[in-house]
C-alpha angles and dihedrals in degrees: 000000000000119000108242096183097069114077146099129272107208134184120202127212094272092054100254115139132209136181118222127184119237113001133351115310119269125216113251130207110289095017130101118262119264096219088121095057111104124196113249111245099193092240126103125212129198090238094052116119114253109200115219117226116236112260118233106233096202132045139189111315096025090284120153113228116241090228088059087053091052092044094058123343100161096097093047097051108121097017127115108248135172121227132175136193145101130304118250092181135008119198126179121205125168107299093347136085121200117202123180102207130188127187097192097254093110140355095258123092131219116231111223120196113198123192122217091243092060118107110254095027093122095054092043091050089063094052124102136194112314098030117135122234145186110202135184116195147125117280108227137174108265122245091205123088119250097035129073096204149004139192113253115203103186110118137079096255091049118092142192116202120181102210094185133004123219107233090208095243092108106060113216101167126073131029128238122256119249120229116205123191116207120192114197126163093347093306121117121210129183121209123187116204115202107209098192 
């Protein structure tokens, strides 16, 4: 019986890994040479190349991932797109509703600006932090500082659907304060650090 525990784990110059039984892989007729494959030593170095996985542009239901927008949004500016995710903040102002939405594909949020004339505005206006949405709108360059783009929902063919409301019993916002006791020379002091 062949011993399957003995082999070589190698990583090529593009970051793809492969496991080969026995010694390092050899090039075969018709294949590219494996001279750029280096054996994995088990040690990481700060200067090692870390390959970046390709990011899927679309997700279930023809949604565009927010990470894809942050990666390169230039070719999507001015186009009608569909996004989905959960609200991180909801702010109402006159005839507009501002929602910071995140789908979990990256840490950055997408600001959605919903006009009162958009279908679904009344339901979205009742939502709070933690609600889930499916939103169709036009990606535009943001007039506000600090963000390169935002999703404008202001036309008849745009839509806001609240897929699930948060009833407010599970608090997502805010962080608890930490109380620290310090005992020094027999005296006890309590300090409260507010981490907001």
